[in-house]
C-alpha angles and dihedrals in degrees: 000000000000113000092212135009122251085232096062092106101354131088117194116229134155099212132035115249098199112045091177094067109133098207134033140180117250130198102199125197138181106194105318094332125101126219112239134177102213092196088064106024097140093116104007089225124112112232106201142132093244141351089253088076088065093043093241131122126212127245090182133357130193128187110230105180129262132324114197087349094303127107115273126202136182114217137186115207137180115258110264135195094206100074123128112272087245095057124078139157114251133187106258093232089060092055097065092101094036100062137038113278095243088052090051089054091047091050089052090054090048092052091050092051091050094048091046090052091051093054099040103055092117134038114265090210105047105003098241119141112270124236128215117255118229121236095018139050099259143104131229131199111236091209108045102012097239110161123208124193128193108293120247121178114204115223132178125224121186140188110211120202132199114182103309096339135092127215112240126179140191114228123209086234094059121102117231120345100321119146126196144164120283122276139172145155123273116246127223113278095022131116112225090251090054088050089055092052094046097046093048092050093046096046104038107005097243135131119222136196140188094043109192132184114251107173143288141251134192108235109193099184092081098014089254134156104211110210110195128213142170122218140177126239112254108173147326140068124270109267112166118211092231090221110070095008120044100176139007138173148157114270133187126204092268099059106034118157126221107309136209121271118282098250095062124095087230089064091044090057091047093046090051089054091048092050094049092049099043111105113242116242 
């Protein structure tokens, strides 16, 4: 599914090898927004000696590895009014078309590390302050030894087909009139395939069969790993839950509703359906 790998120019490491490096790449966030200089948005990373050059100060900083063989850090900063007129904070979703795709993936990883660090300052077992672990991105409690790694929540997303039609649904969380394939988080004790069956039944009242793996996508906005599938309709009538899903129906390639953005795995599943059902000329 992914057009390019996150590892195209990036090498993941937990500790810097050369501490004498003069310059480094920085992915800088305030909340969930990333700092970008639109006059030089080729990479979306700031290549400087220190954050002082950009007139920002760090709340938290994590080494991520190397980008184009130079150190790479993710940083959270306080909002500031003294930035260059060319630098602004932008919602990461809006930067998909502004930066290279592998950089977009790297920025997603950076945001997840920052958000994980925010929510794992203290031990969830005994309440003591957590310490960083050397040689990997993790934290350990000095009192009880509990280790926490960056959080990833597995979620399924599935395109369901009936004859030459695809099931598309409108979620209460969607803006406007967009329709997409079904998705949901995996519960404890489930296989991913069982999660597909349960979510489809809960959301639209259908049974599915022939569940097949499609692809995956890191989705940083809820620290998710979206695991994509296709499935065939088996039985049942559409009965939306009215909570998460407000409307659903079977669509063919000639009457598709408003669809998700191109960079999502949801759109990739739908585009694959469209391609396979478009008559050859």
